C-alpha positions as CSV (number, residue, x, y, z in Angstrom):
1,M,142.9,302.0,198.3
2,F,142.5,299.2,196.9
3,F,145.3,296.9,199.1
4,M,143.7,297.3,202.2
5,R,140.5,295.9,201.5
6,L,139.8,292.8,203.5
7,R,140.1,289.4,202.1
8,H,136.3,288.0,201.5
9,F,135.4,284.4,202.5
10,T,132.1,282.5,202.0
11,I,131.7,279.8,204.0
12,P,129.3,277.2,201.5
13,I,126.3,274.9,203.0
14,F,124.9,273.2,200.0
15,I,121.4,272.2,200.5
16,P,120.6,269.7,197.4
17,E,117.6,269.9,194.6
18,E,115.6,271.0,197.8
19,A,111.8,272.1,197.3
20,C,112.7,272.5,193.0
21,P,109.8,271.9,191.3
22,N,110.9,270.3,188.7
23,Q,113.8,268.7,187.5
24,C,116.2,270.9,184.6
25,V,118.0,268.9,181.7
26,F,121.0,269.8,182.9
27,C,120.9,269.2,187.2
28,N,121.7,266.4,189.2
29,Q,122.1,268.6,192.2
30,H,123.0,265.2,194.2
31,R,126.0,265.0,192.3
32,I,126.9,268.5,191.8
33,A,126.7,269.2,195.7
34,G,128.7,265.9,196.8
35,A,125.8,265.4,199.0
36,E,122.9,262.9,199.0
37,C,120.6,265.1,201.7
38,A,120.3,268.2,202.5
39,P,122.4,268.7,206.0
40,S,120.9,269.1,209.6
41,V,121.6,272.1,212.2
42,D,124.0,270.5,213.7
43,E,125.8,269.6,210.4
44,V,126.0,273.5,209.5
45,I,127.4,274.5,212.7
46,R,129.5,271.9,212.8
47,K,131.1,273.4,209.0
48,V,130.6,276.6,210.1
49,E,132.7,276.1,212.9
50,A,135.3,274.3,211.1
51,H,135.4,276.8,208.4
52,L,136.1,279.9,210.6
53,L,139.1,277.9,211.9
54,T,140.8,277.9,208.9
55,I,139.8,281.7,208.2
56,P,142.2,284.3,208.8
57,M,141.7,287.1,211.7
58,G,140.3,290.3,210.0
59,G,138.7,288.5,207.2
60,E,135.1,289.4,205.5
61,V,133.2,286.1,206.3
62,E,129.7,285.5,204.8
63,I,127.5,281.8,205.0
64,G,126.1,280.9,201.8
65,F,123.0,278.4,201.4
66,F,123.5,277.2,197.5
67,G,122.1,274.7,195.8
68,G,118.3,273.9,195.5
69,N,115.9,276.2,196.2
70,F,116.1,277.9,199.4
71,T,113.2,279.7,199.6
72,G,111.2,277.3,198.3
73,I,111.5,274.4,201.4
74,P,109.4,275.1,204.3
75,E,109.9,278.2,206.3
76,K,110.5,276.1,209.7
77,E,113.0,274.8,207.8
78,Q,114.6,277.6,206.3
79,Q,114.2,279.2,210.1
80,A,116.2,276.6,211.4
81,Y,118.5,277.3,209.0
82,L,118.7,280.6,209.2
83,E,118.2,280.6,213.1
84,S,121.4,278.5,213.8
85,V,123.7,281.1,212.3
86,Q,122.5,284.6,213.6
87,P,125.1,283.5,216.7
88,Y,127.9,283.9,214.3
89,V,126.6,287.0,212.5
90,K,125.4,288.9,216.1
91,S,128.7,288.1,217.2
92,G,130.3,289.5,214.1
93,R,132.2,286.7,213.7
94,V,130.1,286.7,210.4
95,K,129.6,290.0,208.7
96,S,126.4,288.3,206.3
97,L,124.4,286.0,204.7
98,Q,123.8,285.0,201.1
99,L,121.4,282.4,199.4
100,S,120.5,281.0,196.2
101,T,116.9,280.2,195.2
102,R,114.9,279.9,191.6
103,P,113.2,283.6,190.4
104,D,109.6,281.9,190.7
105,Y,110.3,281.8,194.8
106,I,110.5,285.1,195.5
107,S,107.7,287.2,196.7
108,H,107.3,290.5,199.3
109,H,106.8,287.4,202.1
110,I,109.6,286.0,201.4
111,L,111.9,288.8,201.8
112,D,110.3,290.3,204.2
113,F,111.2,287.3,206.2
114,L,115.0,287.1,204.8
115,K,115.3,290.4,206.3
116,R,114.9,289.5,209.6
117,Y,117.5,286.9,209.5
118,H,120.2,289.3,208.2
119,V,120.3,288.4,204.9
120,T,122.0,290.1,202.2
121,S,122.3,288.8,198.9
122,I,120.1,287.4,197.0
123,E,121.2,285.0,194.0
124,L,119.1,284.0,191.2
125,G,119.3,280.8,188.8
126,A,118.3,282.7,186.3
127,Q,120.7,280.6,183.6
128,S,119.4,282.5,180.5
129,L,117.3,285.0,179.7
130,D,116.4,283.6,176.3
131,E,112.7,282.2,176.8
132,E,113.6,279.6,174.2
133,V,116.6,278.5,176.2
134,L,114.5,278.2,179.3
135,K,112.1,275.9,178.1
136,L,114.8,273.9,176.4
137,A,116.6,273.9,179.7
138,G,113.6,272.8,181.6
139,R,113.2,275.6,183.9
140,G,110.1,276.0,184.6
141,H,109.9,279.8,184.8
142,T,109.8,282.6,182.3
143,A,112.8,285.5,181.5
144,G,109.4,288.1,182.5
145,Q,109.5,286.3,186.0
146,V,113.4,286.7,186.5
147,H,113.0,290.3,185.5
148,E,110.2,291.0,188.2
149,A,112.3,288.6,191.0
150,S,115.0,290.8,190.4
151,R,113.0,294.1,191.1
152,M,111.8,293.1,193.6
153,I,115.1,292.0,195.2
154,R,116.8,295.0,194.4
155,E,114.1,297.6,195.8
156,N,113.9,295.4,199.4
157,G,117.5,296.5,199.6
158,F,119.4,293.3,198.9
159,N,122.2,292.7,196.8
160,L,121.2,291.0,193.5
161,G,123.5,288.2,191.9
162,L,121.8,286.5,188.9
163,Q,123.7,283.4,187.5
164,M,124.4,282.6,183.9
165,M,124.7,279.1,182.0
166,I,126.4,279.1,178.4
167,G,126.2,276.7,175.9
168,L,122.8,275.6,177.1
169,P,120.2,274.1,174.2
170,G,119.1,276.6,172.1
171,D,121.6,278.7,173.3
172,T,124.4,280.6,170.7
173,P,126.7,283.1,171.4
174,E,124.3,286.4,170.8
175,K,122.0,284.7,172.9
176,S,124.8,284.7,175.9
177,I,125.7,288.3,175.1
178,F,121.8,289.3,175.2
179,T,122.2,287.4,179.0
180,A,124.7,288.9,180.0
181,N,123.3,292.5,179.1
182,E,120.1,291.8,180.4
183,F,122.1,291.1,183.7
184,I,123.8,294.6,183.6
185,R,120.4,296.5,182.6
186,L,118.4,294.7,185.6
187,G,120.9,295.8,187.9
188,A,122.9,292.5,188.8
189,D,125.3,293.4,191.8
190,C,127.4,289.8,190.6
191,T,127.1,287.4,188.6
192,R,128.5,283.8,188.2
193,I,129.0,281.8,184.5
194,Y,128.8,278.2,183.9
195,P,129.4,276.8,181.2
196,T,126.8,273.8,180.6
197,L,128.0,270.4,181.5
198,V,126.3,266.8,181.2
199,I,126.0,264.9,184.3
200,K,125.2,261.5,184.8
201,N,121.4,260.5,185.6
202,T,120.4,264.2,184.1
203,E,117.7,264.5,181.2
204,L,121.2,266.3,179.4
205,E,122.9,263.0,179.3
206,N,119.9,260.9,177.4
207,L,120.0,263.7,174.6
208,Y,123.4,264.0,174.6
209,L,123.6,259.7,174.2
210,D,120.6,260.3,171.8
211,G,122.7,262.3,169.5
212,K,120.4,265.9,170.5
213,Y,122.4,267.4,172.0
214,T,126.1,268.8,171.7
215,P,128.4,270.3,174.5
216,L,130.5,273.1,173.6
217,S,134.1,272.4,173.2
218,M,136.6,273.7,175.5
219,E,137.9,276.2,172.5
220,E,133.8,277.2,172.5
221,A,133.3,277.7,175.8
222,I,136.4,279.7,176.9
223,S,136.0,281.7,173.6
224,R,131.9,282.4,174.4
225,V,133.3,283.6,178.1
226,A,135.6,285.8,176.9
227,D,133.0,287.7,174.9
228,I,131.0,287.9,178.1
229,V,133.1,288.9,180.6
230,P,134.7,292.0,179.8
231,L,130.8,293.4,179.6
232,F,130.2,292.9,183.1
233,I,134.1,294.1,184.3
234,N,132.9,297.6,182.4
235,A,129.9,297.3,183.7
236,N,131.6,296.9,187.6
237,V,129.3,293.8,188.2
238,K,131.4,291.6,190.0
239,I,132.3,288.0,189.0
240,L,131.9,285.8,191.7
241,R,133.1,282.4,189.9
242,I,133.7,280.8,186.3
243,G,133.2,277.3,185.9
244,L,131.7,275.0,188.0
245,H,133.5,274.6,191.7
246,P,135.6,271.2,191.0
247,S,133.8,269.1,194.0
248,E,134.9,265.3,194.3
249,G,131.5,264.5,192.5
250,L,132.6,265.4,189.4
251,L,137.2,265.2,189.9
252,D,136.7,261.6,189.8
253,N,135.2,261.2,186.6
254,T,131.8,259.0,187.8
255,S,129.7,262.0,187.9
256,L,131.3,263.9,184.0
257,V,130.0,262.5,181.0
258,A,130.9,265.1,178.8
259,G,131.1,269.0,178.4
260,P,134.1,271.9,179.2
261,F,135.3,271.3,182.3
262,H,138.8,272.2,183.8
263,V,139.4,272.9,187.0
264,A,141.4,276.3,186.0
265,F,138.3,277.4,183.4
266,G,138.3,280.8,184.7
267,E,142.2,281.3,184.4
268,M,141.9,280.2,180.9
269,A,139.0,282.9,180.1
270,F,140.9,285.4,181.2
271,S,143.8,284.2,179.5
272,E,142.2,284.3,176.3
273,I,140.6,287.9,177.2
274,W,144.8,289.1,177.4
275,R,145.6,286.9,174.3
276,R,143.0,288.5,172.4
277,I,144.2,292.3,174.2
278,L,148.0,291.8,173.1
279,T,147.4,290.2,169.7
280,T,146.3,293.8,168.6
281,M,149.4,295.9,169.6
282,V,151.3,296.3,166.7
283,F,154.8,296.3,166.9
284,E,157.5,297.8,164.7
285,N,159.8,294.9,163.2
286,G,163.1,293.7,164.5
287,K,163.4,292.1,168.5
288,R,163.2,295.2,170.5
289,N,164.7,294.9,173.9
290,M,162.5,294.4,176.6
291,L,158.6,295.1,177.1
292,T,156.6,296.3,180.5
293,L,153.4,295.7,180.6
294,T,151.7,297.7,183.4
295,V,147.9,296.0,184.0
296,A,145.4,296.6,186.8
297,A,146.0,295.3,190.2
298,G,145.5,291.4,190.6
299,M,145.5,291.2,186.8
300,S,149.4,290.1,186.1
301,N,148.6,286.7,186.1
302,A,145.6,286.7,183.8
303,A,147.7,288.8,181.6
304,I,150.6,286.4,181.9
305,G,148.1,283.7,181.0
306,H,147.7,279.8,181.7
307,K,150.6,278.1,181.8
308,A,152.5,281.7,180.5
309,M,150.6,281.4,177.2
310,N,150.6,285.0,176.3
311,K,154.1,285.7,178.1
312,A,155.0,283.6,176.0
313,L,153.4,285.1,172.8
314,L,155.1,288.5,173.8
315,L,158.4,287.0,174.0
316,E,158.2,286.0,170.4
317,E,158.6,290.1,169.9
318,F,160.4,291.0,173.0
319,R,163.8,289.4,174.5
320,K,162.1,290.5,178.4
321,V,159.3,291.0,179.6
322,I,157.9,292.4,182.4
323,F,154.7,292.6,184.2
324,E,153.6,295.4,186.6
325,E,150.5,296.0,188.4
326,S,148.8,299.4,189.1
327,A,146.0,300.6,191.4
328,D,145.2,303.3,189.0
329,L,144.6,301.2,186.3
330,K,141.1,299.0,186.3
331,G,139.4,296.2,184.8
332,F,141.3,295.3,181.2
333,E,143.4,298.7,180.8
334,Y,147.2,298.6,180.6
335,H,149.8,300.6,179.8
336,A,152.8,299.4,178.0
337,H,156.3,300.8,177.8
338,T,159.0,299.4,175.3
339,V,162.5,299.8,175.1
C-alpha cells in the first residue's frame, strides 16, 4: 500500500570539484557544496553518525557521495571513502550507497569496483543531450558518452540517475524537452532538474557581465520545468529534486549573481502544473456552492498551490473548495465533484 512505504533519507557527503578534468562554465563547486576541500574519512564518519541520530527508527537510509567527479578521484581515495561507510551497510543502519559522477568516467573496471562496495545507484551529471549546449557549457563530453555510460550502468544492475540543467547557454524549451525524453529513453530511474544559476567566480559570470548570457527569469524557469515534469512522472522516472539545494553559500547572497533561485522552486513548478490543469476545467456560469477535488496521494499541497494560489483561483468559481487525496490516483490524475 502507498501509505506503508518507509520514509527515505539521504545522508549527503559533498566532495567538491574533485578530479573534474575541466571547469564547466556554470560551476564553482566550492561555493555550491559549501566547502573548500574534500572531507577526510573521519569527517565522513562524524557526519554519518550525526545524521543517523536525527533519523527516526524504521527510516530507509542511504549515503550519497555528491559533487565533483567521484569515480575520477584516485581509486585509493574512492576506496577509503567507501570502506569507511561499509560498517553502516553491513549492520543494516544504511540500506544503500549512491554517488554522482561524470559520464566520461564510467568503465567496466569502475563499475566492478563499485559493486564490491555495495553502491547501488549512480547519477550522471548529463545536464543536456544537445551537443551544442554541451559544448557551450564546457562539459568536455558528448551526448554519445552519456548514452554509452547509461547503457553500461543499466546493464551492470545499477539504478541510473540522470541530472539535467535548463537554461544553459544555447538551451531552448525544445532542447530541454528533447533532453527529458532522451533521459526516459535511456532508462533513467531518477532525475534531478536544476535551473542554471550564475555563481560568482565562474565563466558564466563573465559571460553574464559581458552581456553574452542572459539567465532565465523565474517565470521562464518555472514554465520550462512545468513542461518537463509531467514527462518524467508519466514515464515513472522519480524526480529527486527540482532546484539547487538552498545551501548557505547561496542564501547569504554572496555567491548568487543572477538566475532563478528560490528555496521553494520545486513547489512553485508543481503549482504551475496544477494551475495549467485547473484552468482547463470548465464550469457553468454562476458561482457554485462547493468543489471537492481529489488528487493522488501526496499531491494536495501542489494542487492547492504555492501560497494557496490555485485554491484562490478556484474560489473565484466556488464558495468552498475541498482538497482530498486518494491512493487510487497517480501523477496528475484527479476527480472533481461539484455541488
